[in-house]
Structures are given as structure tokens and as C-alpha cells.
N, C-alpha and C positions, 0 to 999 in steps of 0.2 A: 237672880242666879244666871250667870252667863254660860251659854252652851260651850262646852270644851271639846267639841267634835270637829277636828281640823278638816276632814274631808267635806263635811256639810258647810263649814265656813268657806272653803274654797269654792264649792258649788254656788253659794250665794254671791261670792265675789265675781264669779264668771257671769252670772245673770245680771248683776249690777253693771259689770263692765260692758256687756252687750247693750244694755239700755243707754249707758253713757256714750258708747260708740255710735249707736243709732241716732243719738241727739247731736252728734258732731263734737262732743266734748272729749277730744283726743287725750289731753293731758290727764284728765280724771280717769279715763278708761285705762290708759297705760299704768296709772298708779294702782288701779284695781288688779290688773294682770300681774304687775310686779310683786304684789303681795301674796301671790299664790305659790305654794310649794308643789311643783309638778309631781314630785315623787309620791305625794299623798293621794294623787288622783288615780281612779281606775281608768281602764283603756278608753271607755266612751267619753269620760270627762277630759282625758288628755287630747282626744280628737277635737272636742269642742274648744279646748284651750288653744291648741296650735292653730286651729281654723280661725278663731277670733283674733289671735295675734296677727295672722296673715292678713285678715280683712282690715284690721286697724292700720297696718302699714300700707296696704294698697289704697285704702280710702284717704289716708293722709297724703300719699303720693299724688293722688288725683286732685286733692284739695290744694296742695302746694303748687302743683303745675310749674315746677321749677327744675331747671336742668341739674342742679346739685342735690337738693333734698329729695326730689322725686326718684331719681336713680337709686339713691341710698335706700329709700323706703321700699322701692320695688324689689331690690335685692334681698332685703330682710323678709319681705312678704314671700318671695319664692323659697327662701330657706324654711320658713314656717310651714309653707305648703308642702315642701318635701317631707318635713317631720310628720305632718298630718297624713299624707299619702302612705308613708311607711307603716302607720298604725292601722290603716283601713284594710278591711278584707278585700283581696283582689276582686275586681269586677262588681263590687257592691255599689249601691247608689252613692254612698259617701265617697268612695274611691273615685268613681267617674266624675262626680261633681268637683272634687278637689283637683283632679287632672284637668278638667275644663277651666277651673279658676287659674291654674298655673299657666295654661296655654294663653289665656287672656292677658296675664301679666307679662308673658314673654312676647306678646304681639303675634302669636301663631294662631290666627283665626280661621285659616282655610281648611284645616284637616280636622276630622272628628277626634274626640278624646279616645285614648287607647285604654 
């Protein structure tokens, strides 16, 4: 009997995507993330989803270290970070962490997170 609970399936896909991303298996991680319907996620899972998508693109940009693909993936990472930040409570740990991640992607390392 297969579980027909779409939010739980999405949560499992997020966790699997995290594992694959951590192992450097970018294509497989993106396949996991692409199979998730964001509309079915609660706010906390949306934050995880957008944060992981941002990390996937930033990790891939660093891995590629290529003028064309790295710039493209950095731009996507920043867009996903913006989505993450918009969902976080202002001045919460997640909010400040994602702001810091965005500053790293932008190369703005001299000022503290806002």
C-alpha cells in the first residue's frame, strides 16, 4: 500500500535531495527538487525547499568555477535566497542566516547581515 500523502512525499523528497546534494550528486538532487509541488508545502518546508534550491545552485556554481555557468547558477541561487528570505520571520535565525548566504553569493563580505 503506497502512502498517498503528497506533503509527506514532498518532505521525503526534500530530505533525499539534501542527501544527494551533500554527496555532490547535483543532477539527482535537482530531479528530486523538480518533483516537489511547492504549493503543497507548509511555510517551514517552503523555507527548506527554497534554501536547498539556493544551496544547490551555489554549490554547483562553485563546483563549475566557470564564467558562464557559475554566473547563471549564482543568479538562480540569489533568486531562491530572496524567496527564502521573504518567507522567514524578520530577524529570526533563518532570516539572518539566509541574508548572510545572500551576501556571500553577492561577494559582499565586509558588512554584517541586516
